[in-house]
DRENDOFI-985123 format. One record per residue: y, z, x of N, C-alpha, C, O in turn; residue in one letter. Coordinates in pm, whole numbers, m for minus. Layout:
% residues N
+--------+--------+--------+--------+--------+--------+--------+--------+--------+--------+--------+--------+----+
|     ny |     nz |     nx |    cay |    caz |    cax |     cy |     cz |     cx |     oy |     oz |     ox | aa |
+--------+--------+--------+--------+--------+--------+--------+--------+--------+--------+--------+--------+----+
|      Y |      Z |      X |      Y |      Z |      X |      Y |      Z |      X |      Y |      Z |      X |  a |
...
+--------+--------+--------+--------+--------+--------+--------+--------+--------+--------+--------+--------+----+
END
This chain:
% residues 67
+--------+--------+--------+--------+--------+--------+--------+--------+--------+--------+--------+--------+----+
|     ny |     nz |     nx |    cay |    caz |    cax |     cy |     cz |     cx |     oy |     oz |     ox | aa |
+--------+--------+--------+--------+--------+--------+--------+--------+--------+--------+--------+--------+----+
|   6669 |  12712 |   9670 |   6650 |  12639 |   9747 |   6760 |  12475 |   9734 |   6760 |  12422 |   9623 |  m |
|   6835 |  12413 |   9833 |   6940 |  12402 |   9818 |   6925 |  12204 |   9832 |   6893 |  12155 |   9941 |  p |
|   6940 |  12150 |   9761 |   6942 |  12063 |   9710 |   6924 |  11946 |   9875 |   6935 |  12025 |   9969 |  a |
|   6911 |  11860 |   9909 |   6872 |  11751 |   9939 |   7008 |  11657 |  10016 |   7048 |  11553 |   9963 |  a |
|   7039 |  11684 |  10080 |   7226 |  11591 |  10138 |   7192 |  11451 |  10058 |   7082 |  11398 |  10045 |  p |
|   7332 |  11402 |  10003 |   7318 |  11234 |   9926 |   7338 |  11171 |  10075 |   7291 |  11061 |  10104 |  n |
|   7399 |  11239 |  10151 |   7376 |  11089 |  10310 |   7318 |  11232 |  10422 |   7378 |  11339 |  10411 |  y |
|   7195 |  11220 |  10529 |   7199 |  11270 |  10599 |   7276 |  11215 |  10710 |   7292 |  11096 |  10736 |  t |
|   7329 |  11331 |  10781 |   7402 |  11316 |  10981 |   7429 |  11162 |  11045 |   7529 |  11105 |  11087 |  t |
|   7261 |  11116 |  11028 |   7268 |  10947 |  10996 |   7284 |  10885 |  10964 |   7349 |  10791 |  11010 |  e |
|   7247 |  10893 |  10891 |   7323 |  10734 |  10698 |   7482 |  10809 |  10748 |   7569 |  10727 |  10777 |  m |
|   7525 |  10985 |  10761 |   7697 |  10900 |  10798 |   7693 |  10892 |  10896 |   7633 |  10988 |  10945 |  t |
|   7718 |  10840 |  10949 |   7723 |  10782 |  11150 |   7725 |  10670 |  11100 |   7829 |  10606 |  11081 |  a |
|   7589 |  10625 |  11068 |   7549 |  10496 |  10995 |   7676 |  10386 |  10928 |   7719 |  10284 |  10982 |  l |
|   7719 |  10451 |  10782 |   7808 |  10392 |  10730 |   7967 |  10381 |  10819 |   8038 |  10284 |  10845 |  v |
|   7977 |  10506 |  10844 |   8093 |  10458 |  10894 |   8144 |  10362 |  11007 |   8233 |  10276 |  11000 |  v |
|   8050 |  10407 |  11136 |   8006 |  10288 |  11237 |   8025 |  10224 |  11169 |   8145 |  10234 |  11143 |  d |
|   7954 |  10108 |  11075 |   7886 |   9991 |  10997 |   8105 |   9918 |  10974 |   8171 |   9820 |  11007 |  q |
|   8129 |  10064 |  10892 |   8306 |  10017 |  10840 |   8328 |   9971 |  10976 |   8312 |   9863 |  11033 |  y |
|   8363 |  10068 |  11005 |   8426 |  10070 |  11130 |   8483 |   9942 |  11262 |   8575 |   9921 |  11341 |  q |
|   8312 |   9870 |  11199 |   8323 |   9740 |  11341 |   8292 |   9577 |  11195 |   8225 |   9474 |  11203 |  n |
|   8379 |   9633 |  11089 |   8399 |   9559 |  11015 |   8284 |   9479 |  10869 |   8318 |   9404 |  10777 |  g |
|   8192 |   9517 |  10892 |   8094 |   9592 |  10789 |   8202 |   9587 |  10608 |   8317 |   9631 |  10620 |  t |
|   8160 |   9534 |  10457 |   8245 |   9561 |  10446 |   8128 |   9732 |  10353 |   8047 |   9816 |  10391 |  s |
|   8210 |   9688 |  10201 |   8132 |   9792 |  10140 |   8037 |   9825 |  10104 |   7971 |   9928 |  10116 |  v |
|   8017 |   9669 |  10020 |   7941 |   9659 |   9948 |   7845 |   9590 |  10053 |   7758 |   9537 |   9984 |  e |
|   7821 |   9567 |  10176 |   7725 |   9529 |  10227 |   7661 |   9707 |  10284 |   7541 |   9737 |  10288 |  d |
|   7741 |   9774 |  10311 |   7706 |   9871 |  10375 |   7632 |   9975 |  10228 |   7563 |  10074 |  10251 |  i |
|   7657 |   9937 |  10115 |   7577 |  10021 |  10000 |   7456 |   9950 |  10020 |   7353 |  10016 |  10007 |  s |
|   7447 |   9833 |  10046 |   7296 |   9745 |   9971 |   7224 |   9807 |  10119 |   7102 |   9800 |  10112 |  e |
|   7283 |   9877 |  10275 |   7190 |   9896 |  10406 |   7162 |  10018 |  10316 |   7043 |  10037 |  10293 |  m |
|   7262 |  10118 |  10252 |   7224 |  10262 |  10271 |   7129 |  10250 |  10036 |   7086 |  10298 |   9931 |  v |
|   7148 |  10195 |  10083 |   7041 |  10251 |   9892 |   7141 |  10318 |   9793 |   7111 |  10373 |   9687 |  t |
|   7291 |  10301 |   9859 |   7373 |  10370 |   9792 |   7480 |  10274 |   9704 |   7502 |  10159 |   9739 |  r |
|   7559 |  10346 |   9563 |   7667 |  10245 |   9506 |   7794 |  10265 |   9564 |   7848 |  10371 |   9598 |  s |
|   7842 |  10124 |   9573 |   7957 |  10096 |   9688 |   8096 |  10238 |   9600 |   8202 |  10272 |   9654 |  v |
|   8069 |  10267 |   9526 |   8133 |  10348 |   9477 |   8096 |  10493 |   9542 |   8197 |  10557 |   9573 |  r |
|   7974 |  10558 |   9569 |   7909 |  10673 |   9620 |   7967 |  10621 |   9841 |   7938 |  10709 |   9921 |  s |
|   8009 |  10545 |   9875 |   7978 |  10481 |  10013 |   8142 |  10513 |  10030 |   8185 |  10598 |  10107 |  v |
|   8217 |  10439 |   9953 |   8365 |  10435 |   9954 |   8392 |  10538 |   9926 |   8513 |  10531 |   9907 |  r |
|   8365 |  10626 |   9912 |   8388 |  10851 |   9882 |   8369 |  10866 |   9998 |   8444 |  10910 |  10085 |  s |
|   8241 |  10820 |  10004 |   8159 |  10910 |  10160 |   8255 |  10865 |  10289 |   8281 |  10931 |  10389 |  k |
|   8297 |  10739 |  10255 |   8436 |  10640 |  10401 |   8545 |  10766 |  10307 |   8597 |  10864 |  10359 |  l |
|   8551 |  10747 |  10235 |   8700 |  10860 |  10202 |   8681 |  11011 |  10238 |   8776 |  11082 |  10203 |  v |
|   8634 |  11040 |  10267 |   8588 |  11174 |  10300 |   8553 |  11221 |  10430 |   8561 |  11338 |  10467 |  r |
|   8511 |  11119 |  10502 |   8482 |  11134 |  10662 |   8640 |  11045 |  10710 |   8659 |  11014 |  10828 |  e |
|   8711 |  11023 |  10635 |   8901 |  10973 |  10676 |   8874 |  10827 |  10762 |   8928 |  10803 |  10870 |  g |
|   8776 |  10732 |  10688 |   8824 |  10647 |  10741 |   8817 |  10540 |  10698 |   8796 |  10440 |  10765 |  v |
|   8840 |  10545 |  10529 |   8876 |  10465 |  10485 |   8990 |  10366 |  10448 |   9083 |  10435 |  10490 |  y |
|   9058 |  10239 |  10392 |   9127 |  10168 |  10384 |   9141 |  10127 |  10337 |   9095 |  10016 |  10364 |  i |
|   9238 |  10133 |  10159 |   9223 |  10091 |  10064 |   9284 |   9936 |  10073 |   9381 |   9884 |  10128 |  a |
|   9210 |   9905 |  10014 |   9277 |   9705 |   9989 |   9423 |   9745 |   9955 |   9463 |   9860 |   9934 |  p |
|   9492 |   9636 |   9952 |   9640 |   9596 |   9956 |   9617 |   9534 |   9774 |   9530 |   9457 |   9733 |  v |
|   9700 |   9585 |   9715 |   9722 |   9508 |   9582 |   9782 |   9436 |   9549 |   9891 |   9483 |   9580 |  k |
|   9806 |   9324 |   9494 |   9901 |   9217 |   9457 |   9913 |   9216 |   9381 |   9834 |   9178 |   9295 |  a |
|  10048 |   9265 |   9362 |  10143 |   9283 |   9273 |  10250 |   9222 |   9178 |  10362 |   9228 |   9228 |  v |
|  10246 |   9153 |   9032 |  10245 |   9014 |   8998 |  10472 |   9024 |   8977 |  10538 |   9124 |   9005 |  s |
|  10513 |   8928 |   8940 |  10595 |   8920 |   9025 |  10671 |   8944 |   8865 |  10765 |   9023 |   8863 |  y |
|  10638 |   8892 |   8764 |  10728 |   8986 |   8592 |  10732 |   9148 |   8702 |  10829 |   9208 |   8747 |  t |
|  10548 |   9184 |   8718 |  10587 |   9321 |   8740 |  10683 |   9391 |   8795 |  10717 |   9504 |   8758 |  h |
|  10746 |   9313 |   8911 |  10858 |   9356 |   8995 |  11016 |   9366 |   8935 |  11103 |   9452 |   8950 |  l |
|  11013 |   9201 |   8836 |  11157 |   9185 |   8764 |  11167 |   9303 |   8676 |  11277 |   9353 |   8651 |  r |
|  11039 |   9358 |   8620 |  11048 |   9459 |   8492 |  11176 |   9555 |   8574 |  11284 |   9578 |   8520 |  a |
|  11140 |   9601 |   8703 |  11225 |   9691 |   8834 |  11339 |   9706 |   8857 |  11390 |   9811 |   8896 |  h |
|  11401 |   9593 |   8834 |  11515 |   9571 |   8878 |  11641 |   9635 |   8825 |  11627 |   9722 |   8739 |  e |
|  11770 |   9601 |   8870 |  11823 |   9690 |   8865 |  11905 |   9630 |   8842 |  11856 |   9542 |   8913 |  t |
|  12031 |   9566 |   8792 |  12117 |   9495 |   8770 |  12292 |   9493 |   8811 |  12364 |   9400 |   8773 |  d |
+--------+--------+--------+--------+--------+--------+--------+--------+--------+--------+--------+--------+----+
END
């Protein structure tokens, strides 16, 4: 017998809907009792996750300058 899926169709719809309405991944993970990593991965698989922009340090930028 196949294992039960980690996310039901209804749970997937809830996760996607909440994310698209601005709910944080952390809050969604609490709603569905899954880890943040699991929820983020599910959103990536569903094609809706947008990674936050990371700050780049000034020192890092200077290291790549050419004269």
